[in-house]
N, CA, C and O atoms as a GROMACS GRO file, in nm:
protein
  324
    1UNK      N    1   6.948  10.246   9.993
    1UNK     CA    2   7.069  10.166  10.007
    1UNK      C    3   7.182  10.263  10.044
    1UNK      O    4   7.201  10.365   9.978
    2UNK      N    5   7.257  10.230  10.148
    2UNK     CA    6   7.367  10.317  10.188
    2UNK      C    7   7.496  10.280  10.113
    2UNK      O    8   7.501  10.180  10.043
    3UNK      N    9   7.598  10.362  10.130
    3UNK     CA   10   7.723  10.344  10.056
    3UNK      C   11   7.787  10.208  10.083
    3UNK      O   12   7.835  10.143   9.990
    4UNK      N   13   7.787  10.164  10.208
    4UNK     CA   14   7.848  10.035  10.241
    4UNK      C   15   7.776   9.921  10.170
    4UNK      O   16   7.840   9.826  10.124
    5UNK      N   17   7.643   9.929  10.162
    5UNK     CA   18   7.565   9.826  10.092
    5UNK      C   19   7.592   9.831   9.942
    5UNK      O   20   7.603   9.727   9.876
    6UNK      N   21   7.604   9.951   9.889
    6UNK     CA   22   7.636   9.967   9.747
    6UNK      C   23   7.772   9.905   9.716
    6UNK      O   24   7.786   9.833   9.617
    7UNK      N   25   7.871   9.932   9.800
    7UNK     CA   26   8.005   9.878   9.779
    7UNK      C   27   8.005   9.726   9.788
    7UNK      O   28   8.065   9.659   9.704
    8UNK      N   29   7.939   9.672   9.888
    8UNK     CA   30   7.935   9.526   9.905
    8UNK      C   31   7.869   9.458   9.784
    8UNK      O   32   7.921   9.360   9.731
    9UNK      N   33   7.755   9.511   9.742
    9UNK     CA   34   7.685   9.453   9.628
    9UNK      C   35   7.767   9.467   9.500
    9UNK      O   36   7.773   9.375   9.419
   10UNK      N   37   7.831   9.583   9.484
   10UNK     CA   38   7.912   9.608   9.365
   10UNK      C   39   8.031   9.513   9.359
   10UNK      O   40   8.061   9.456   9.254
   11UNK      N   41   8.099   9.497   9.471
   11UNK     CA   42   8.213   9.403   9.474
   11UNK      C   43   8.169   9.264   9.436
   11UNK      O   44   8.238   9.193   9.363
   12UNK      N   45   8.052   9.224   9.485
   12UNK     CA   46   8.001   9.090   9.456
   12UNK      C   47   7.978   9.069   9.307
   12UNK      O   48   8.025   8.971   9.250
   13UNK      N   49   7.905   9.162   9.242
   13UNK     CA   50   7.876   9.139   9.101
   13UNK      C   51   7.996   9.166   9.011
   13UNK      O   52   8.009   9.103   8.906
   14UNK      N   53   8.085   9.258   9.050
   14UNK     CA   54   8.204   9.281   8.968
   14UNK      C   55   8.299   9.161   8.972
   14UNK      O   56   8.354   9.121   8.870
   15UNK      N   57   8.319   9.105   9.090
   15UNK     CA   58   8.410   8.991   9.100
   15UNK      C   59   8.354   8.871   9.025
   15UNK      O   60   8.430   8.794   8.965
   16UNK      N   61   8.223   8.856   9.028
   16UNK     CA   62   8.161   8.744   8.957
   16UNK      C   63   8.160   8.767   8.805
   16UNK      O   64   8.202   8.680   8.728
   17UNK      N   65   8.114   8.883   8.764
   17UNK     CA   66   8.099   8.913   8.621
   17UNK      C   67   8.233   8.925   8.548
   17UNK      O   68   8.247   8.879   8.435
   18UNK      N   69   8.332   8.986   8.614
   18UNK     CA   70   8.460   9.012   8.548
   18UNK      C   71   8.572   8.922   8.599
   18UNK      O   72   8.688   8.940   8.564
   19UNK      N   73   8.535   8.824   8.681
   19UNK     CA   74   8.629   8.723   8.730
   19UNK      C   75   8.755   8.784   8.788
   19UNK      O   76   8.867   8.749   8.750
   20UNK      N   77   8.734   8.876   8.883
   20UNK     CA   78   8.845   8.941   8.951
   20UNK      C   79   8.827   8.921   9.101
   20UNK      O   80   8.714   8.922   9.151
   21UNK      N   81   8.936   8.905   9.171
   21UNK     CA   82   8.932   8.889   9.316
   21UNK      C   83   8.874   9.015   9.378
   21UNK      O   84   8.921   9.125   9.351
   22UNK      N   85   8.772   8.999   9.462
   22UNK     CA   86   8.707   9.116   9.523
   22UNK      C   87   8.804   9.195   9.611
   22UNK      O   88   8.779   9.313   9.638
   23UNK      N   89   8.912   9.133   9.655
   23UNK     CA   90   9.013   9.203   9.735
   23UNK      C   91   9.085   9.311   9.653
   23UNK      O   92   9.146   9.402   9.710
   24UNK      N   93   9.078   9.301   9.520
   24UNK     CA   94   9.141   9.401   9.433
   24UNK      C   95   9.051   9.521   9.407
   24UNK      O   96   9.094   9.622   9.352
   25UNK      N   97   8.926   9.509   9.447
   25UNK     CA   98   8.830   9.617   9.426
   25UNK      C   99   8.838   9.711   9.545
   25UNK      O  100   8.758   9.704   9.639
   26UNK      N  101   8.937   9.798   9.537
   26UNK     CA  102   8.965   9.894   9.645
   26UNK      C  103   8.935  10.035   9.595
   26UNK      O  104   8.950  10.063   9.476
   27UNK      N  105   8.892  10.124   9.684
   27UNK     CA  106   8.850  10.258   9.644
   27UNK      C  107   8.948  10.333   9.553
   27UNK      O  108   8.905  10.400   9.460
   28UNK      N  109   9.077  10.323   9.579
   28UNK     CA  110   9.174  10.400   9.501
   28UNK      C  111   9.231  10.327   9.380
   28UNK      O  112   9.310  10.384   9.304
   29UNK      N  113   9.191  10.201   9.360
   29UNK     CA  114   9.238  10.127   9.242
   29UNK      C  115   9.167  10.175   9.117
   29UNK      O  116   9.052  10.218   9.122
   30UNK      N  117   9.237  10.165   9.004
   30UNK     CA  118   9.182  10.206   8.875
   30UNK      C  119   9.079  10.102   8.829
   30UNK      O  120   9.110   9.984   8.817
   31UNK      N  121   8.958  10.147   8.803
   31UNK     CA  122   8.849  10.059   8.762
   31UNK      C  123   8.881   9.984   8.634
   31UNK      O  124   8.871   9.862   8.628
   32UNK      N  125   8.920  10.058   8.531
   32UNK     CA  126   8.945   9.997   8.400
   32UNK      C  127   9.061   9.897   8.405
   32UNK      O  128   9.050   9.788   8.349
   33UNK      N  129   9.169   9.933   8.470
   33UNK     CA  130   9.286   9.844   8.476
   33UNK      C  131   9.258   9.722   8.562
   33UNK      O  132   9.294   9.610   8.524
   34UNK      N  133   9.195   9.740   8.677
   34UNK     CA  134   9.169   9.628   8.768
   34UNK      C  135   9.076   9.526   8.704
   34UNK      O  136   9.099   9.405   8.715
   35UNK      N  137   8.972   9.574   8.636
   35UNK     CA  138   8.876   9.483   8.573
   35UNK      C  139   8.915   9.446   8.430
   35UNK      O  140   8.848   9.364   8.367
   36UNK      N  141   9.023   9.506   8.379
   36UNK     CA  142   9.071   9.482   8.242
   36UNK      C  143   8.957   9.505   8.142
   36UNK      O  144   8.926   9.419   8.060
   37UNK      N  145   8.895   9.624   8.150
   37UNK     CA  146   8.778   9.656   8.070
   37UNK      C  147   8.816   9.707   7.931
   37UNK      O  148   8.906   9.789   7.915
   38UNK      N  149   8.744   9.656   7.832
   38UNK     CA  150   8.749   9.714   7.699
   38UNK      C  151   8.611   9.773   7.671
   38UNK      O  152   8.524   9.769   7.758
   39UNK      N  153   8.589   9.826   7.553
   39UNK     CA  154   8.462   9.895   7.526
   39UNK      C  155   8.342   9.802   7.538
   39UNK      O  156   8.236   9.845   7.584
   40UNK      N  157   8.355   9.678   7.498
   40UNK     CA  158   8.243   9.583   7.510
   40UNK      C  159   8.216   9.550   7.656
   40UNK      O  160   8.101   9.527   7.695
   41UNK      N  161   8.321   9.546   7.738
   41UNK     CA  162   8.302   9.519   7.880
   41UNK      C  163   8.222   9.631   7.948
   41UNK      O  164   8.147   9.605   8.042
   42UNK      N  165   8.238   9.754   7.900
   42UNK     CA  166   8.159   9.864   7.956
   42UNK      C  167   8.010   9.843   7.928
   42UNK      O  168   7.926   9.877   8.012
   43UNK      N  169   7.978   9.788   7.812
   43UNK     CA  170   7.838   9.756   7.781
   43UNK      C  171   7.787   9.652   7.881
   43UNK      O  172   7.677   9.665   7.934
   44UNK      N  173   7.867   9.550   7.905
   44UNK     CA  174   7.830   9.448   8.004
   44UNK      C  175   7.812   9.510   8.142
   44UNK      O  176   7.719   9.474   8.215
   45UNK      N  177   7.900   9.602   8.177
   45UNK     CA  178   7.893   9.667   8.307
   45UNK      C  179   7.764   9.747   8.321
   45UNK      O  180   7.701   9.744   8.426
   46UNK      N  181   7.725   9.817   8.216
   46UNK     CA  182   7.599   9.893   8.218
   46UNK      C  183   7.481   9.798   8.241
   46UNK      O  184   7.392   9.829   8.320
   47UNK      N  185   7.480   9.685   8.172
   47UNK     CA  186   7.371   9.588   8.187
   47UNK      C  187   7.368   9.532   8.329
   47UNK      O  188   7.260   9.519   8.388
   48UNK      N  189   7.483   9.498   8.383
   48UNK     CA  190   7.490   9.443   8.518
   48UNK      C  191   7.443   9.544   8.622
   48UNK      O  192   7.374   9.508   8.717
   49UNK      N  193   7.478   9.670   8.604
   49UNK     CA  194   7.433   9.775   8.696
   49UNK      C  195   7.281   9.786   8.690
   49UNK      O  196   7.215   9.794   8.794
   50UNK      N  197   7.226   9.787   8.570
   50UNK     CA  198   7.081   9.797   8.556
   50UNK      C  199   7.011   9.678   8.619
   50UNK      O  200   6.910   9.694   8.687
   51UNK      N  201   7.066   9.558   8.598
   51UNK     CA  202   7.007   9.437   8.656
   51UNK      C  203   7.020   9.434   8.808
   51UNK      O  204   6.928   9.391   8.878
   52UNK      N  205   7.132   9.481   8.859
   52UNK     CA  206   7.159   9.473   9.002
   52UNK      C  207   7.092   9.584   9.083
   52UNK      O  208   7.048   9.561   9.196
   53UNK      N  209   7.083   9.703   9.025
   53UNK     CA  210   7.033   9.817   9.101
   53UNK      C  211   6.902   9.874   9.050
   53UNK      O  212   6.835   9.949   9.122
   54UNK      N  213   6.863   9.840   8.928
   54UNK     CA  214   6.736   9.885   8.876
   54UNK      C  215   6.733  10.027   8.823
   54UNK      O  216   6.624  10.083   8.806
   55UNK      N  217   6.847  10.087   8.797
   55UNK     CA  218   6.849  10.218   8.733
   55UNK      C  219   6.944  10.215   8.614
   55UNK      O  220   7.031  10.129   8.604
   56UNK      N  221   6.924  10.310   8.526
   56UNK     CA  222   7.003  10.315   8.403
   56UNK      C  223   7.126  10.403   8.420
   56UNK      O  224   7.123  10.506   8.488
   57UNK      N  225   7.233  10.362   8.356
   57UNK     CA  226   7.354  10.442   8.343
   57UNK      C  227   7.389  10.444   8.195
   57UNK      O  228   7.348  10.357   8.119
   58UNK      N  229   7.465  10.544   8.156
   58UNK     CA  230   7.504  10.557   8.015
   58UNK      C  231   7.656  10.564   8.006
   58UNK      O  232   7.725  10.577   8.106
   59UNK      N  233   7.704  10.554   7.886
   59UNK     CA  234   7.848  10.570   7.863
   59UNK      C  235   7.897  10.704   7.911
   59UNK      O  236   8.009  10.716   7.960
   60UNK      N  237   7.813  10.806   7.896
   60UNK     CA  238   7.847  10.941   7.941
   60UNK      C  239   7.873  10.944   8.092
   60UNK      O  240   7.956  11.021   8.140
   61UNK      N  241   7.802  10.860   8.167
   61UNK     CA  242   7.821  10.853   8.313
   61UNK      C  243   7.962  10.810   8.349
   61UNK      O  244   8.011  10.842   8.458
   62UNK      N  245   8.028  10.738   8.259
   62UNK     CA  246   8.161  10.683   8.288
   62UNK      C  247   8.276  10.774   8.247
   62UNK      O  248   8.392  10.740   8.272
   63UNK      N  249   8.246  10.888   8.186
   63UNK     CA  250   8.355  10.971   8.132
   63UNK      C  251   8.452  11.020   8.238
   63UNK      O  252   8.570  11.039   8.208
   64UNK      N  253   8.406  11.042   8.360
   64UNK     CA  254   8.495  11.091   8.466
   64UNK      C  255   8.531  10.982   8.568
   64UNK      O  256   8.590  11.012   8.672
   65UNK      N  257   8.496  10.858   8.538
   65UNK     CA  258   8.523  10.748   8.631
   65UNK      C  259   8.664  10.696   8.608
   65UNK      O  260   8.697  10.649   8.499
   66UNK      N  261   8.747  10.705   8.710
   66UNK     CA  262   8.882  10.651   8.703
   66UNK      C  263   8.898  10.541   8.808
   66UNK      O  264   8.940  10.430   8.776
   67UNK      N  265   8.865  10.572   8.931
   67UNK     CA  266   8.885  10.478   9.041
   67UNK      C  267   8.753  10.412   9.080
   67UNK      O  268   8.645  10.455   9.038
   68UNK      N  269   8.763  10.308   9.162
   68UNK     CA  270   8.641  10.247   9.214
   68UNK      C  271   8.565  10.345   9.301
   68UNK      O  272   8.442  10.341   9.306
   69UNK      N  273   8.635  10.433   9.370
   69UNK     CA  274   8.568  10.534   9.452
   69UNK      C  275   8.480  10.623   9.364
   69UNK      O  276   8.368  10.657   9.401
   70UNK      N  277   8.532  10.662   9.247
   70UNK     CA  278   8.451  10.739   9.152
   70UNK      C  279   8.327  10.661   9.111
   70UNK      O  280   8.217  10.716   9.101
   71UNK      N  281   8.346  10.533   9.088
   71UNK     CA  282   8.237  10.445   9.047
   71UNK      C  283   8.133  10.433   9.158
   71UNK      O  284   8.012  10.441   9.133
   72UNK      N  285   8.180  10.415   9.281
   72UNK     CA  286   8.088  10.407   9.395
   72UNK      C  287   8.011  10.538   9.412
   72UNK      O  288   7.892  10.537   9.444
   73UNK      N  289   8.079  10.651   9.389
   73UNK     CA  290   8.013  10.782   9.395
   73UNK      C  291   7.901  10.791   9.291
   73UNK      O  292   7.791  10.838   9.321
   74UNK      N  293   7.930  10.744   9.170
   74UNK     CA  294   7.829  10.744   9.064
   74UNK      C  295   7.706  10.666   9.107
   74UNK      O  296   7.593  10.714   9.095
   75UNK      N  297   7.728  10.546   9.157
   75UNK     CA  298   7.615  10.463   9.197
   75UNK      C  299   7.538  10.525   9.313
   75UNK      O  300   7.415  10.524   9.314
   76UNK      N  301   7.610  10.578   9.409
   76UNK     CA  302   7.545  10.641   9.524
   76UNK      C  303   7.461  10.761   9.479
   76UNK      O  304   7.350  10.781   9.528
   77UNK      N  305   7.514  10.841   9.387
   77UNK     CA  306   7.440  10.957   9.336
   77UNK      C  307   7.315  10.915   9.258
   77UNK      O  308   7.213  10.984   9.263
   78UNK      N  309   7.323  10.804   9.186
   78UNK     CA  310   7.208  10.754   9.111
   78UNK      C  311   7.097  10.713   9.208
   78UNK      O  312   6.979  10.732   9.179
   79UNK      N  313   7.135  10.656   9.323
   79UNK     CA  314   7.036  10.617   9.422
   79UNK      C  315   6.964  10.737   9.482
   79UNK      O  316   6.848  10.728   9.520
   80UNK      N  317   7.033  10.848   9.490
   80UNK     CA  318   6.974  10.969   9.551
   80UNK      C  319   6.872  11.036   9.458
   80UNK      O  320   6.790  11.115   9.504
   81UNK      N  321   6.877  11.004   9.330
   81UNK     CA  322   6.788  11.069   9.232
   81UNK      C  323   6.652  11.005   9.233
   81UNK      O  324   6.564  11.047   9.157
   0.00000   0.00000   0.00000
């Protein structure tokens, strides 16, 4: 899966799961603020990623994630492994 496909799929499940307009999911926007995430929402996000992409992520994976671009980088790197 290439980066554009990852971004498209991610926007789709994030907008659906977190009820946010996909137009707000921009590379430089803050992930936590845009999705209004609390600690339980991160658990939901991990589950959705696993269901959507078939690989595991952990809370540790999110420690350096600030923007959606950081998040897309994480997902892209997981695909390369």
